[in-house]
N, C-alpha and C positions, 0 to 999 in steps of 0.2 A: 062739570069737570069729570074726567074719567076716574074710576076707582084706581087706587094705588096698590099694587101687589107687593108685599114686603116679605122678606125672608130673614130670620134671625138665626145666626150660626152659633149654636151652643156647643163649644168645642172643649175637649180636654187638652189644654195647652201644654206643650212640652217646655220644660224649664230652660230659659235662656238659650233656646235653639231656634233661631229664626228660619233657617233653611228647612228644618223638619216641620215647623208650624205652617209655613207657607205651602208646603207640599200637602199637608193634611187638609188645610183650609181649601186648597184648590180642588181636592177630591170631594169634600163635603158640598161645596158650592156646585160642582158639576153634577152631583147626584140630586140636587134640590130642585123643586119645581121652579119654572121660570118666574123671575121677579123683576119689578121695576127698581127695587132698592134692596141691597144686601147689607146687613148690619153685623159687624164683628165685635168680639169682646174687647175690653180695655187691654192695652199692651198686648195685642194679639200675636205679635211675633216673638215675645219673650216670656210672658207671664209678668206678674206685678213685682218687678225687681227694683231694689234700691241701689243698683249698681249701674247707673247710666253711663259712667265713663267707659265701661267696657262693652256696652250693648246699645249705645245710641246710634242713630243714623242721621244723615242730612236729608233735606227735603228732596234731593235728587238721588237718594239712596235706593237700595234694592227693594225694600218693602213698599215704598211709595211707587216705584216703577211697576211693581207687581200689581198694585191697586189700579194704576192707570191701564195696564194691559188687560186685567180682568174686566174692568168697566167697559172697555172698548169691545173686547171679544164677546161679552155677554149682553152688550147693549143695555146696561143697567147702571145705576149709581151704586157705589160701594163705600162704606164708611166704617171706621173703627179707630182706636187710638194706638199711637206708637210713641216710642222714646225718640224725641227729636233734639238734636244739638243745633243751636243757632246763636250767633253773636256771643259765644262764650257761655251760654246758659243751656240748661236742659229743661225740656218741656214734656209733660204728658199731654200730647197733642192729638185731638180727634180730627181726622182728615176726611173730608167728603169729596169724592171724585165722581164726576158725571161721565157718561159715555164719550163725550167729545174732549175729555181730558181736563176740563176746568176743575180747579181745586179750591175748596174753601176750608179753613181750619179754625178750630176752637181750642184754646189752651185751658186745661182744667183749672178752674177757679179755686175750688176748695181742696187743699192737699191734705191727705190723711196723716195727721200728726202722730197717731198711735203706731204707725209703721215708720215714722221719720221721713215721710215723703216731702214735707215742707223744708227739710234740711238739705235736700239734694236737687229738688226741682223748683222751678220758678212758676208761680201761679199766674193765670190770666186775669183780666179785669173787665171783660166785656161779655155780655150775652150775645151769642151768635145765632142768627136765624138764616138758613139758606133756603132759597126757593128752587124747587125742582118739579117739573111737570105741573106747575101751577100750585103745588102744595108748599106751605111754609113750614119748615122743620127746624126746631130748636135743638141744638147740639149740647149735650151734657155728659159728664163722665162720673160714674160711680158715686163717690162721697158727696158730690153736688146734690144728690137726691135728698140729703138731710136738710137742705137749706131752701125752703120754699120761696123766700123773698127774692132770691136771685133768679129763680126760674119762673116767677110770676108772669103770666100773660097780662099785659097792661091795657089791652084793648081787644075788642072782638076779633080784629084782624091780625093780632100779634103773631100767632102761629096756629097751625092745625095739628101738628105732631110734636110731642115732647119725647126726645130720644136719649136713652141712657145706655152707654157702653160701660161694662163693669167687670171687676174681679171682686165680687162681694162674698165674704166667707159664709159657710154654712151655719156657723155659730150664731149669726144674726140674720138668718133667712127670714124670720118672721117680720123683722123691721123692713127688709127689702120689699116683701110682698105688700105690707101695709102702706108703705110710703109711695110705691108705684101707683097703687089704687088712689091714694089721696091726691097725688099730683094730677091724675086724669080728671078726677071729680072737680077739684077746685079750679082747674084751668079750662074745663070743658073742651078738652082736646084728647085725641088719641095719645096714649102713653105706651111707648115701647121700651122694654128693658131687656138687654141681652147680657147674660152672665156666663161664666165658664163653669165647667165641672172638673172633677178629679182633685188631685192633691199637688200643690206646688213644691218648689225646692226648699221651702221653709216649713214643710209638713203642715200647711194650712189646707183644709178641705173646703171644697165648693160644691154646692148642690144644684147649681144652675138656677132653677126657678125662673128662667126667662119667661117673659109674658108679653102679650099684646092685649091692651085694655082699651075698651071703648070710652068715649066721653061721658057715657052714663055710668061708668064704673063697673062694667061687665068684663070679666076675663074671657076674651075671645079664644085664646089658646095659651097654654102654659105647659111646662115640662120640667121634671126634676130628675137629677142624678144621672141622666143618660146623655151621651153625645148625640145630638140630633139637630134638625133644622125645623124651626117653627115658621109657619107661613100663614098669611091671612090677606084678605082683600079689604082695604080701608075705603069706606063709602063716603064720598064728599057730600052727597045729598042728605044722607042721614045725619052727618055732623052739622050741617047748616040748619036742618029742620029742628034738631034738638036745641041749638043755640037760640033760635028764634022763639021756640015754644017755652024755653026756660032761661031767660036772659039774666042770670044771676051776675054775670060779669059787669052789668051796669051799676051794681051796688057795691063793687069792690072799692076799697080805700086807695086813694091816690098816694103815691110816694115816689121818691127818687133815691137812687143809690149814689154815694160819693165814691 
């Protein structure tokens, strides 16, 4: 299988300003190296707001349309999370759009109670793995990173890439880096974490620390404090070779989630 070129957009999101954020992200993506998959931070159009009533969109809204248009024009997949209103509920929804406009979505399972996210958003209940260019990609959002049972790869072929879209505060950046590394090692998969930088409307600071980590637990690329694009080529043959040489997944404990 061909290598997968990925680009993580580490942006300084503007508070509750979708139009400005989409314009900024368009410029950052345009200046980035060509990629098969572009990954955006959590709530990339607004920042991590607890005011979904005033900042939500429908699945046919402007931000989703922008994702579809970008994916088609750049001939790549694009993914990140948005505030979505559906059936009277609000979701922190990670949307994955392919160049032909096919959409897959994952609703954030673990809602960050310390910010009251669980009081205004509805959590998802299913692990979602999307297949793109032959690669299997598990979609996760921010606080999900702390809960390894939910993200556990249950078989050798469960997924190849574990993908986190986040607004993870600088105050706990050491946790972010350690947990991303652990998820890559324990699941023997590439682990990609994209985070924002800057300060949000609640005066919370973010250092980025976005990273692309190999299944062996090696940081292939990472960056802190600056608005930038991180890119790398993911090697399928290297992934398969490592899994076969060190098949720790065969000794993992079986379990099921209710």
